[in-house]
C-alpha positions in Angstrom: 120.3 182.8 61.4 118.6 181.7 58.2 121.1 178.9 57.2 120.3 175.4 58.0 122.4 173.5 60.2 124.0 170.3 58.7 126.2 167.3 59.9 129.4 166.8 58.1 131.3 164.3 60.2 129.9 161.3 62.4 132.2 159.2 64.7 131.5 156.5 67.2 133.0 154.1 69.5 130.5 151.7 70.8 130.3 148.1 72.0 129.7 147.3 68.4 133.0 148.7 67.6 135.1 151.4 66.5 133.5 153.7 63.7 130.1 155.1 62.8 130.1 152.7 59.9 130.7 149.6 62.0 127.9 150.9 64.4 125.2 150.9 61.4 126.2 147.7 59.7 126.2 145.8 63.0 123.1 147.4 64.3 121.1 146.8 61.2 122.5 143.4 61.1 120.7 142.6 64.4 124.2 141.9 66.2 124.3 142.6 70.1 127.4 143.5 71.8 126.1 142.7 75.3 127.7 139.8 77.3 128.1 139.2 80.8 125.4 141.7 81.8 127.4 144.6 80.0 128.1 146.5 76.9 132.0 146.8 76.9 133.9 148.3 73.8 136.0 145.1 73.6 137.5 146.0 70.3 138.7 149.5 71.5 142.4 149.9 71.9 143.4 153.2 73.0 147.0 152.7 72.1 145.8 152.3 68.4 144.6 155.7 68.1 146.4 158.0 71.3 149.7 158.5 72.4 151.1 157.4 75.7 150.8 160.9 77.1 147.4 161.4 76.0 146.3 157.9 77.5 148.3 158.6 80.7 146.4 162.0 81.1 143.0 160.9 80.3 140.0 158.6 81.5 138.5 156.3 79.3 135.5 158.1 78.5 137.5 161.1 77.2 139.6 158.7 75.2 136.4 157.4 73.4 135.6 161.3 72.7 138.9 161.8 71.2 138.9 159.1 68.8 135.1 159.6 67.7 135.8 163.2 67.1 138.9 162.2 65.1 136.7 160.2 62.6 133.9 162.8 62.7 136.6 165.5 61.7 138.5 163.3 59.0 135.1 162.4 57.4 134.4 166.3 57.3 137.7 166.6 55.6 139.3 168.7 58.3 143.0 168.4 58.6 144.9 169.1 61.7 146.7 172.7 61.2 144.4 173.9 58.4 141.0 174.8 60.1 138.5 176.0 57.7 137.0 178.6 60.3 139.0 180.7 62.8 139.5 178.9 65.9 137.7 181.0 67.9 134.6 180.2 66.0 134.7 176.4 66.6 133.2 175.2 69.8 132.9 171.9 71.5 130.0 170.8 73.4 130.1 167.4 75.0 127.5 165.6 77.3 128.5 163.4 80.3 126.7 161.9 83.1 129.1 160.5 85.4 132.5 161.5 84.3 135.6 159.6 84.9 134.5 157.0 87.4 137.2 154.6 86.1 140.0 157.3 87.3 138.0 157.9 90.5 137.8 154.3 91.5 141.3 153.4 90.7 142.8 156.4 92.8 140.2 155.4 95.4 142.1 152.2 95.7 145.5 153.6 95.7 144.6 155.8 98.4 143.5 152.7 100.7 146.1 150.3 99.6 149.2 152.8 99.4 148.4 155.8 101.4 147.6 159.6 100.3 151.0 160.7 98.9 150.4 158.1 96.1 147.3 159.3 94.5 147.8 160.8 91.1 147.6 164.7 90.9 146.0 163.8 87.2 143.0 162.3 88.8 141.1 165.7 89.3 141.6 166.6 85.4 140.9 163.1 84.6 137.5 162.3 86.2 135.9 165.9 85.9 132.9 165.6 83.6 133.9 168.6 81.3 137.2 166.8 80.7 135.9 165.4 77.1 135.1 168.7 76.0 138.4 170.0 77.2 140.2 167.3 75.6 138.8 167.9 72.2 139.4 171.6 72.5 143.0 170.9 73.5 143.6 168.4 70.7 142.1 170.2 68.0 143.0 173.7 68.9 139.5 174.7 68.9 139.1 178.1 70.9 135.2 178.6 70.9 133.1 177.8 73.7 134.3 174.4 75.4 131.1 173.0 77.3 130.0 170.0 79.1 126.2 169.4 79.3 125.5 166.9 82.1 121.8 166.1 82.3 122.0 162.3 83.1 120.7 160.3 80.3 119.7 163.3 78.2 123.4 164.8 78.1 124.3 163.7 74.7 121.0 164.7 73.1 121.1 168.2 74.8 124.5 168.7 74.0 123.4 168.4 70.3 120.8 170.8 70.9 123.1 173.3 72.5 125.3 173.1 69.5 122.5 174.0 67.1 121.5 176.8 69.4 125.1 178.1 69.3 125.0 178.2 65.3 121.4 179.6 65.3 122.7 182.5 67.6 125.6 183.2 65.4 128.1 182.4 68.3 130.2 179.7 66.1 130.6 178.5 62.5 131.2 175.1 63.5 130.4 173.0 66.8 131.9 169.7 67.5 129.0 167.8 69.7 128.1 164.5 71.2 128.6 162.8 74.3 131.1 160.1 76.1 130.6 157.9 79.0 132.6 154.9 80.4 131.0 153.8 83.9 130.7 150.1 83.9 132.5 149.5 87.1 131.1 147.2 89.6 130.3 150.2 91.9 128.1 151.9 89.2 126.5 148.4 88.4 125.8 147.8 91.9 123.9 151.2 92.6 121.8 150.8 89.5 121.2 147.3 90.4 119.8 148.2 93.9 117.8 150.9 92.2 116.1 148.3 90.3 117.1 149.7 86.8 119.5 146.7 85.8 118.0 143.8 84.3 118.5 140.7 86.6 118.5 138.3 83.7 121.2 140.0 81.8 118.9 140.5 78.9 118.0 143.9 77.6 114.8 143.9 75.5 113.1 147.0 75.1 109.1 147.0 74.4 109.0 143.3 75.0 106.4 141.9 77.1 109.2 140.3 79.1 111.5 143.3 79.8 113.0 143.8 83.0 115.7 146.6 82.9 118.7 147.9 81.1 122.2 146.9 80.8 125.4 149.4 81.0 127.1 150.2 77.9 129.9 152.7 77.2 131.3 154.7 74.4 131.1 158.1 72.7 129.1 159.5 69.7 130.4 162.9 67.9 128.9 164.9 65.1 130.3 167.9 63.4 127.7 170.6 62.8 128.3 173.4 60.4 126.0 176.0 58.8 124.8 174.8 55.3 126.2 178.0 54.0 129.7 177.5 55.6 129.8 173.8 54.6 128.7 174.5 51.0 131.3 177.4 50.8 134.3 174.6 51.6 132.6 172.0 49.1 131.7 169.5 52.2 129.5 166.6 51.8 126.6 166.7 53.8 125.5 163.6 55.9 122.4 165.2 57.1 120.5 168.0 58.8 119.5 168.8 62.5 116.0 170.2 61.7 115.0 170.8 65.4 115.4 170.3 68.8 112.9 170.5 72.1 113.9 170.0 75.6 111.7 170.1 78.8 111.8 169.3 82.5 109.4 167.0 84.3 109.4 168.9 87.7 108.2 165.7 89.3 110.7 163.5 90.9 114.4 162.7 90.6 114.3 159.4 89.2 110.7 158.6 88.2 109.1 160.4 85.0 105.9 162.2 85.1 103.5 159.5 84.8 101.3 161.9 82.6 104.0 161.9 79.9 103.0 165.6 79.0 106.6 167.2 79.7 108.1 164.4 77.6 105.3 165.0 74.7 106.1 168.7 75.2 109.8 168.3 74.1 109.1 166.4 71.2 106.4 168.7 70.2 109.0 171.3 70.5 111.4 169.7 68.2 108.6 169.2 65.7 107.7 172.7 65.6 111.2 174.0 65.4 111.8 171.6 62.4 108.6 172.6 60.7 107.9 169.1 60.6 104.2 167.3 60.8 104.0 163.9 62.9 102.8 162.3 59.5 106.5 163.3 57.9 108.4 161.2 60.5 109.9 158.0 58.8 111.5 156.7 61.9 111.6 156.9 65.6 114.9 155.8 67.4 113.4 155.8 70.9 115.1 156.1 74.3 113.7 152.7 75.1 115.6 151.5 78.3 113.9 148.3 78.7 112.6 149.1 82.2 108.8 148.3 82.5 107.9 151.8 83.6 110.0 154.1 81.2 108.9 152.5 78.0 105.2 152.6 79.0 105.5 156.3 79.7 107.7 156.7 76.8 105.3 155.3 74.3 102.5 157.4 76.1 104.4 160.4 75.5 105.2 159.8 71.8 101.3 159.0 71.6 100.5 162.4 72.9 103.0 164.0 70.7 102.7 162.0 67.4 98.9 161.3 67.7 97.7 158.5 65.4 100.6 158.9 62.9 102.8 156.9 65.6 100.9 153.7 64.9 102.8 153.3 61.5 106.3 154.8 62.1 109.1 152.1 62.4 110.4 152.2 66.0 113.5 150.7 67.5 116.0 151.2 70.4 119.6 150.6 69.8 120.2 150.1 73.5 119.2 146.4 73.0 122.5 146.2 70.9 124.8 148.3 73.0 123.2 148.9 76.4 122.5 152.2 78.0 125.5 154.8 77.6 124.1 157.3 80.0 125.4 160.7 78.9 126.4 159.2 75.3 123.4 157.5 74.8 121.3 160.3 72.9 124.5 161.3 70.9 125.2 157.8 69.7 121.6 157.2 69.1 121.6 160.4 66.8 124.6 158.8 64.9 122.5 155.8 64.5 119.5 157.7 63.4 121.2 159.6 60.7 123.3 156.7 59.5 119.7 154.9 59.4 118.3 157.8 57.3 121.4 158.0 55.1 120.8 154.4 54.3 117.0 154.3 54.3 117.4 151.0 56.7 116.6 151.1 60.4 118.0 148.8 63.0 115.9 146.6 65.0 115.5 146.1 68.6 117.6 143.2 69.1 115.9 140.0 71.1 112.2 141.5 70.7 110.1 138.5 70.8 106.9 139.7 72.2 106.0 143.2 71.8 104.2 144.4 75.0 100.5 144.9 73.9 100.0 147.3 76.9 102.3 149.7 74.9 99.7 150.3 72.5 99.6 149.9 68.8 103.2 150.5 67.8 105.4 149.7 64.6 108.0 148.0 66.5 110.7 146.6 64.2 112.3 143.1 65.0 114.4 143.2 62.0 116.4 145.5 59.5 113.7 147.6 58.0 114.0 149.5 54.8 112.6 153.1 55.2 110.3 155.1 53.2 109.4 158.7 53.0 105.8 159.2 54.3 103.4 161.1 52.3 104.7 164.9 52.1 102.5 167.8 52.9 101.7 170.0 50.1 104.1 173.0 49.4 107.0 171.0 50.7 110.4 170.5 49.0 111.6 167.2 47.4 110.6 164.8 50.1 113.5 163.2 52.1 113.8 160.9 55.2 113.0 162.5 58.5 113.8 160.7 61.9 113.1 161.5 65.7 115.3 160.7 68.5 114.7 160.9 71.9 116.1 160.9 75.6 115.1 161.0 79.0 116.8 161.3 82.1 117.2 161.1 85.7 116.2 164.4 87.2 113.3 164.9 84.9 115.2 165.8 81.7 113.5 165.2 78.2 115.2 166.0 75.0 114.2 165.2 71.4 115.9 165.9 67.9 114.5 166.0 64.3 116.8 164.8 62.2 117.0 164.3 58.4 118.9 162.7 55.5 120.7 164.9 53.6 119.1 166.7 50.5 118.8 164.8 47.3 
């Protein structure tokens, strides 16, 4: 494929509110939606967006995906019943780490309290991890591949990468990509708390000297990808471009990252090479930044391996400080946040960062909304534009990275 892959629609449901614009405005303002040790989408009212039947037949995570997808498609100018491409040439790839835990736990309680005959037959279709991708395909009539990527906290990023590869292979003309998750229950919290991953103080501050873990969030991020040629042919506005994608596996430990950082750095390097971008051309890094002592250190080590001395000058932040860790949706929401930062040339801060941890090495950790500038462009390049890096690392040793760009001038 010779045509670039562009983004023509963005959608988000996050603890900061409903909408990709709300996500950017509140994140840049330094707002945090974390309260009571969680990042819940308190402003989300399913009945404002979905029919009673849709609500009854879906888990909360799929509802998030449906609403975020509708926003992305509307922004792209797609109207129901008038698809710009053949239905069989439009795919859906949605990441999800845990699936419909809310539906599962609710029906488990029904089983224990009322008996097996009262368990809903809709539980299976609601809780399955592929439910979000399937619901998008059903709702919008897309008959291309409908796929769920389940690679823990890298799921959303790898879903976007998979969509990029489908377009590159000529297997689709457009792909709705992203991630969705809604796993904030007491059971899930207890498991992560007992694993030592959650912040016991209820304060998630990545890269801070006193960081002590993450907080669980929920939500969805959806992007509409098209070839540049296809978008131009229909006169679509371009919001950004997916320049490159890279992924690797640690083959080290189920929950602990490789201490060398080499596999994670390899994923970043792959994305840079695929994009044809040098480290010095990166203008912003939206880091995975979970806020755990070990993961932040190893991520910074991996970024230093991949980006070299250029890392010291690149503005870097983590949006998990504002919305929590969205697991399978994290990378997708962070890709939306990164594109918004590049489009508006303003990066969101790491909320609450007071004392940057000097053990992480020299970094340009941003604590306030920061204007972004195009770094020095290499000779022979086209007109300069802002380029950003978004990274994700997940249990199971999954590493993934995206190189994204602001729309061409």
